[in-house]
N, C-alpha and C positions, 0 to 999 in steps of 0.2 A: 543563858540566865538574858538572851536577846528575848526570847520568849516571850516569855515572864516579864519580862518591861514593858512591849506590846502591850499585855493585857494590862499592870496598874494604870498605863498611864490610861486604856481605851475608861478604864474601870472611873477616875479618875474623871474626865473629861464628863462624863456619862452623870457622876456624882455632882458638879456641880453646876449641867446646863439642866438637872432634873428643876433644881426649888425657881430657875428662872424662863422654864419651861411651861410649868406650877403657876409663878405671879402671876407669865404673861395669861394664862388661862384662864383664870377666876377671872382678871382683871376686863375678859373680854367680854363672861358672861356678865360680870357690873356691868359692863357697856352697857351689853344688848336685854340689861334688865331695864337696867332703866329709861332703855329708851322702849320702852314697850310695857312701862308704866308694867311690869311684872312685879305677885308680890312679894317682902321680904322674904317668908319657907317659901316657896319652888325658889328664889333663887341661890339659896342654903342646899338649898338636896339640889340644884344640880353644880351647885359646885361641892358638895363632896362626893357624888356620884362622880363629875372627872378627875376630884384626887385619889379616887381611888382603879380611878383605871389607869392613869398614872403610874403607879404604883406598885402594880400585874406585869405593869411594860415595864418601865424603868425593875426589878426582880429579873423576870421574860430575859430585859440586859443580859445583867451580871451574870445572869446561868450558863447564857450566849456566847460570852466574851468568855469567861471561864472553863470554858473549853469541856460543856457536859454538850454533849448526841444527841442533835433533835430528838431521834427514836425515842431513847430513857425520857427526854421531855414530854413528847407526844405522849407516848404511856400512857407516862407520871399523870401528866393533867386533866390527860378523857377517861382515867381512872374518876381521878377526884371529882370528874364533874359524872362521873356514871351514882357515884356514890349520895353527892349535893342534889344528880337528879330528880332519884329517889326519893329524896326527903323534899327537895320542893314540889313535886307529884303534888303533895294535898294542898301544897299552899301555889298553882300557881294562878288563882287568880288577885296574886300578892306580886308576883313578876309584872301578870297583867296589865294591869294596876295601876304602876311602877312607868311601866314605859309606855302606855298609854299617856301616863303624866310628861312628858321627855313630847311626844306629838303634841301635847295640849302646850307646851311649854314651847315648845321651837318652830310650830306652826301657827301662833298667835290669834287663831280665831274665835277665841272667849278670850276677855279683859274683866276685870274687877267694874261691875254695871254696867254690863250687856245684858239685853235683857233675850230670851231664848225660846222658843216653845221645844219641847225634846217630845219626837217623832213619835208615841209610842203609843199603838192603835186600842189596846187598855183601858191605858193611865196621861191622856196627853196632858203635860204641861207649860205653863208658860210664868217663869220666875227669874230672878234678875240673879249672877252671879256675884254674892257676894265674896268670895275667898275661893282658890284653889291652892288645893294641898298635893303632898308627889299619890295620896291614893282616891280621893273624894274631893268634890268641885259644892260647897256649899252652898246652895238657892232657899232663897227668898220669893213664894207663891204670890204670888196675886190677892191672896185671900190672906197673907201673912202667917203664913202654913213656912214653920223652916223642913227646906227638903237636903239632905245628905248623899249625895249620886256617885257614887262608885264610877271614876274614870274610865276603865275600860265595853261600860258603857255609853259614853258617849257617842267610842267606834262601830259597838253594837245598833243601837238603837237610832242614833241621829240623832241633831237638831238644827233646828233654823234660828238665823237670828233674826229678830225680830227690831232691834233698836241696840244700834252699839253706841256708849257711855260718848257722850259728847266730850275734846277737849274744854276747861278753859284756856278762853282767851288770853292775850296775852297784854300788856300794858298797848303797847304799839296798831295790835291786830282791834283792840276798842274803838267804834265808837268816840272822842271824848270833845265833846261841845266847844269850839275855839268862841275865844269870848276879841 
């Protein structure tokens, strides 16, 4: 009886801590995105991905608490990943774009309004970043042409920041005339 009581208590603790950790991580992402002026779309993508990873962690914790042997867990997980891996092989570019979306979000190299040059010897492009999504970056060229550039090409081709978006001055920073 005592062994099951420990499992029940551990399960309750994990289930109580889960929404708290989820709330704190979402608040951290909101604060970080507000601090760095990231788009709402990218912030929502980060929240969804973080919540998904938290649910996976919760499931693994609950399975471990209830005594499923680690060998069985890893066997099942590796079988599932093998099936998913075959399915995703055709969608590799999707995974690559999502991963690069994370890199672009957390490294803060690109911001909306930043003027960049894409370092491609065949098609050099100078454009301003209009929006950053989970799969694509939307650019507006100097000629007014709109470019939709896959995220993974930013890491493959490279880019150079020509001009960063200037932050608007606050009332305290502006030089107000004195009377």
